[in-house]
C-alpha positions as CSV (number, residue, x, y, z in Angstrom):
1,X,0.0,0.0,0.0
2,X,1.1,3.6,-0.6
3,X,0.4,6.4,1.8
4,X,1.2,10.1,1.6
5,X,3.6,11.4,4.3
6,X,4.0,15.1,5.1
7,X,7.5,16.0,6.3
8,X,8.1,19.4,7.9
9,X,11.2,20.9,9.4
10,X,10.8,22.2,13.0
11,X,13.3,25.0,13.6
12,X,12.6,25.0,17.4
13,X,13.7,21.3,17.8
14,X,16.0,21.2,14.8
15,X,14.3,18.0,13.6
16,X,11.7,16.8,11.1
17,X,8.1,15.9,11.8
18,X,6.3,13.4,9.6
19,X,2.6,12.7,9.5
20,X,0.3,10.5,7.4
21,X,-2.9,12.5,6.6
22,X,-4.9,9.3,5.8
23,X,-4.2,7.8,9.2
24,X,-5.3,10.3,12.0
25,X,-2.7,10.4,14.8
26,X,-0.1,8.5,12.8
27,X,3.0,10.6,13.1
28,X,6.7,10.3,13.8
29,X,9.9,12.4,13.7
30,X,13.6,12.2,12.8
31,X,16.8,14.2,12.8
32,X,16.8,14.2,9.0
33,X,14.1,13.9,6.3
34,X,15.3,10.4,5.5
35,X,15.1,9.3,9.1
36,X,11.7,10.9,9.5
37,X,10.4,9.0,6.5
38,X,11.8,5.7,7.7
39,X,10.3,6.3,11.1
40,X,7.0,7.2,9.5
41,X,7.0,3.9,7.6
42,X,7.4,2.1,10.9
43,X,4.7,4.1,12.5
44,X,2.3,3.3,9.6
45,X,3.1,-0.4,9.8
46,X,2.4,-0.3,13.6
47,X,-0.8,1.7,13.0
48,X,-2.1,-0.9,10.6
49,X,-1.1,-3.9,12.7
50,X,-4.1,-5.9,14.1
51,X,-4.8,-5.4,17.8
52,X,-5.5,-8.4,20.0
53,X,-7.1,-6.3,22.6
54,X,-10.1,-7.8,24.3
55,X,-11.4,-4.4,25.4
56,X,-14.5,-3.7,23.5
57,X,-15.8,-0.2,23.1
58,X,-19.0,0.2,25.1
59,X,-19.8,3.6,23.6
60,X,-22.0,4.4,20.7
61,X,-20.5,5.2,17.3
62,X,-22.1,8.0,15.2
63,X,-21.3,9.5,11.8
64,X,-21.9,13.2,11.4
65,X,-21.8,15.4,8.3
66,X,-20.3,18.9,8.5
67,X,-20.8,21.4,5.8
68,X,-17.9,23.7,5.1
C-alpha cells in the first residue's frame, strides 16, 4: 500500500516531523528527512497492525456530516 507522508522541518527542535494524513494520529519524527520518512514507515506499519485487545468499546459510534 502507498500512503502520503507530510514532512516538515521544525526550527525549534531542529528536527523533522512526519505525519500521514490518511491515518489520523499517525506521526513520527527524525533528525533528517530520511530518518523521519523511515520512522513514518514504521509508524504506519504499527498503526495498521491488528490489535489483539479484548477491550470492546461500550460507547455508541455515530457518523456526522459537517458542511464547510
